[in-house]
C-alpha positions, -999 to 999 in steps of 0.1 A, spaced: -23 -286 -163 -60 -293 -168 -69 -279 -133 -48 -248 -139 -65 -242 -172 -99 -246 -156 -90 -222 -128 -79 -197 -154 -111 -200 -174 -131 -195 -142 -116 -161 -134 -137 -133 -149 -107 -109 -149 -87 -133 -170 -111 -127 -199 -99 -93 -210 -128 -87 -235 -153 -93 -207 -134 -70 -183 -134 -42 -209 -171 -49 -216 -180 -48 -179 -161 -15 -173 -177 0 -204 -212 -9 -192 -205 3 -157 -192 36 -169 -221 42 -192 -245 33 -163 -229 58 -140 -231 84 -167 -268 77 -174 -278 77 -137 -260 111 -132 -277 125 -163 -311 113 -151 -308 132 -118 -296 164 -135 -322 165 -163 -350 160 -138 -338 188 -116 -332 211 -145 -366 206 -161 -384 212 -128 -363 243 -121 -372 257 -155 -409 249 -155 -420 241 -120 -444 217 -137 -450 181 -127 -463 174 -162 -431 186 -177 -413 163 -153 -435 134 -163 -428 140 -200 -392 129 -194 -404 95 -185 -426 94 -216 -397 104 -238 -377 75 -225 -405 49 -224 -418 53 -260 -385 45 -278 -378 15 -255 -412 1 -265 -415 10 -302 -379 3 -312 -372 -29 -292 -381 -54 -320 -364 -36 -348 -333 -32 -325 -333 -69 -318 -335 -77 -355 -305 -53 -362 -285 -70 -334 -289 -104 -351 -281 -91 -386 -252 -67 -381 -220 -62 -361 -233 -59 -325 -202 -41 -313 -206 -14 -340 -243 -10 -331 -234 -6 -294 -207 19 -303 -230 39 -325 -256 41 -298 -232 53 -272 -217 79 -295 -252 93 -300 -257 95 -262 -223 111 -257 -231 137 -284 -265 145 -268 -248 150 -234 -224 175 -250 -253 193 -266 -269 196 -231 -237 211 -218 -236 236 -246 -273 246 -244 -270 250 -206 -239 271 -208 -254 293 -235 -287 296 -216 -305 282 -246 -319 252 -227 -357 251 -226 -381 222 -220 -385 214 -257 -348 212 -264 -342 191 -233 -371 168 -241 -357 164 -276 -323 154 -264 -337 130 -238 -357 114 -266 -325 112 -287 -307 94 -258 -336 71 -253 -336 61 -290 -299 54 -289 -303 33 -257 -331 13 -273 -309 5 -303 -279 -3 -282 -296 -25 -256 -302 -58 -275 -268 -56 -291 -250 -51 -258 -269 -79 -240 -263 -103 -269 -226 -98 -268 -220 -111 -233 -223 -149 -240 -195 -146 -266 -171 -130 -241 -169 -157 -214 -172 -196 -214 -208 -209 -208 -198 -223 -174 -192 -188 -159 -219 -169 -178 -240 -167 -146 -211 -151 -127 -205 -127 -156 -242 -117 -155 -240 -112 -118 -209 -90 -122 -227 -69 -148 -256 -65 -124 -232 -55 -96 -219 -27 -118 -254 -15 -126 -265 -16 -89 -234 4 -79 -243 30 -105 -279 31 -92 -267 36 -56 -238 60 -62 -246 77 -95 -276 98 -84 -258 109 -52 -227 120 -72 -250 137 -97 -268 155 -69 -236 167 -54 -222 179 -87 -254 197 -95 -245 223 -69 -220 235 -95 -246 236 -122 -263 210 -145 -237 216 -172 -211 201 -148 -231 169 -143 -237 166 -180 -200 171 -187 -189 144 -162 -216 121 -176 -202 127 -211 -167 119 -198 -180 85 -184 -196 78 -218 -164 88 -237 -145 63 -216 -171 36 -224 -169 44 -261 -132 41 -261 -134 7 -244 -161 -6 -268 -141 7 -298 -111 -15 -288 -132 -45 -276 -122 -78 -293 -155 -92 -304 -158 -115 -334 -189 -130 -349 -194 -146 -383 -212 -126 -410 -250 -133 -408 -273 -139 -438 -294 -108 -444 -330 -112 -435 -357 -86 -444 -372 -66 -416 -407 -80 -420 -432 -90 -394 -421 -127 -396 -385 -119 -387 -394 -91 -362 -416 -115 -342 -392 -145 -345 -381 -138 -309 -417 -141 -297 -422 -174 -315 -389 -188 -301 -399 -179 -265 -433 -194 -270 -418 -227 -283 -391 -231 -257 -408 -240 -224 -379 -231 -201 -374 -197 -217 -411 -190 -216 -412 -201 -180 -385 -179 -167 -396 -148 -186 -433 -151 -178 -425 -158 -141 -405 -126 -139 -432 -107 -157 -460 -117 -132 -437 -114 -102 -428 -78 -110 -464 -70 -119 -476 -82 -85 -447 -73 -63 -444 -36 -71 -444 -24 -35 -414 -1 -40 -437 22 -60 -455 29 -28 -424 38 -7 -434 75 -2 -467 64 13 -450 38 36 -424 63 47 -448 91 56 -480 74 68 -469 40 81 -433 43 92 -436 80 101 -402 90 88 -390 119 67 -371 123 34 -340 107 50 -360 76 58 -374 75 23 -339 77 10 -329 47 31 -359 27 19 -352 35 -17 -316 24 -14 -322 -8 6 -332 -31 -23 -301 -20 -42 -278 -27 -12 -293 -62 -9 -289 -68 -46 -254 -55 -46 -242 -78 -18 -258 -109 -33 -245 -99 -67 -210 -97 -54 -213 -133 -39 -228 -146 -72 -200 -131 -93 -175 -151 -73 -194 -184 -68 -208 -207 -94 -244 -221 -92 -237 -258 -96 -271 -275 -94 -308 -272 -87 -309 -239 -105 -346 -243 -114 -356 -247 -77 -332 -220 -66 -349 -196 -90 -384 -205 -79 -374 -202 -42 -358 -168 -49 -390 -155 -65 -409 -170 -35 -385 -152 -12 -391 -120 -31 -429 -124 -25 -423 -133 12 -401 -102 17 -427 -81 1 -453 -94 25 -430 -87 55 -425 -52 43 -463 -47 38 -469 -58 74 -440 -40 90 -445 -8 111 -408 -5 121 -382 12 99 -355 -13 107 -377 -43 98 -388 -26 66 -352 -19 56 -343 -56 62 -373 -68 42 -364 -45 13 -328 -55 13 -339 -92 13 -363 -84 -16 -334 -69 -36 -312 -99 -28 -338 -125 -39 -345 -105 -70 -308 -105 -79 -306 -143 -76 -337 -147 -99 -324 -122 -124 -289 -138 -127 -304 -173 -132 -330 -160 -156 -306 -139 -176 -280 -167 -180 -306 -194 -187 -322 -174 -215 -289 -165 -231 -276 -202 -230 -309 -216 -243 -310 -191 -272 -289 -197 -304 -265 -168 -311 -284 -158 -343 -316 -153 -322 -302 -136 -291 -309 -100 -303 -345 -106 -310 -351 -127 -278 -333 -101 -256 -355 -74 -273 -387 -93 -264 -374 -99 -229 -366 -62 -225 -402 -53 -236 -416 -77 -209 -393 -62 -182 -400 -26 -191 -437 -31 -194 -440 -52 -162 -421 -25 -143 -444 3 -156 -476 -17 -152 -465 -30 -118 -462 5 -105 -496 14 -119 -512 -18 -104 -497 -10 -70 -509 26 -71 -544 15 -82 -547 -11 -55 -533 13 -29 -560 39 -39 -587 13 -34 -575 -6 -4 -546 13 12 -508 9 8 -503 -19 32 -531 -42 19 -520 -35 -17 -484 -45 -10 -495 -76 10 -518 -88 -18 -489 -83 -42 -466 -105 -20 -493 -132 -17 -500 -130 -54 -463 -136 -61 -463 -167 -39 -493 -180 -57 -477 -175 -91 -446 -193 -80 -467 -223 -70 -486 -223 -103 -455 -220 -124 -438 -249 -106 -467 -270 -118 -470 -255 -153 -432 -258 -160 -420 -290 -144 -389 -293 -166 -378 -259 -154 -385 -269 -118 -363 -300 -122 -335 -282 -141 -302 -288 -126 -277 -266 -145 -277 -235 -165 -253 -248 -191 -254 -282 -209 -290 -287 -199 -308 -268 -226 -343 -281 -232 -348 -300 -264 -385 -295 -265 
């Protein structure tokens, strides 16, 4: 009977709350990816301005940066399911507004920017709450597999969503927004019915001490600090994907179809590895596996930088995506398991700031180096730099290097 119970607990699909949560996140990811394609096309069609297109990115980046800490505080103080539901309802309403404005020919750049900003605010509020719910939906022993399954849904949305949005755009942007709204509505229905229980939390004021509690927690817990900072520097240095148009045109001598393949390759690698991780448990040596996966990320970046053949570049990018998936799953599960439930919102918010900032700055750093040295040397330096960081972090965080398991091995430092 004990073995049967253990087998039942190990199946993600047997945890109905997680299955509903996964489907909700996957649906909203598909809706967001389709929306992102349509809004970019529509803005550019209306304005023919690169600046107007760039404003979309700014409208999405500012709320994610400015609201992260308050959103983390709210996620620790109030019902996380209701916060997530409220955020997705706002996003759904904004998509319906885009449908109406487009059909009535009232859509201009200001209105679209405003609705994009509204969606970004809702996503910023929703993010820490959604991330903090996951550890309560599955046993700790399979949290890494649940994290991998979530990532698989997101990667599938990244691969399929823009293509589906582009195909539907032929019928008009309002059609894409309408289908995106339908995806969000399904997600809202699932979250509204989700069984998620959490004891009432003591109310803490939203002051600087409580807002920055997540920063202090990360600083004091060496393993958590190690995994978050390792990812931060690896992404900062390994931003070769920002240079893909240059590689496609000037080094690999391919056209838009080749660029499309290059852009999709990391997601394909991540998706395949994520599927394996969602079905198999990481039993031991998780610290070394994480370090080796980040080193693999750096090595794959170096191979891509030195490659002059499209097939080799595609293999390198797929490997890069696969190694990144392993690191992300271990990092995500470890941070969640080492963080008390009443702190998860604020810690996830800080982690989100690090991820968003490192992605943005990594692209800038890669572009700056490419302008000075050329695309291939810039990418190669990024790969080498990632390998150097891995070596340093293995020395600076020996407990993390020796860590055997994700669960039941929380540092007591």
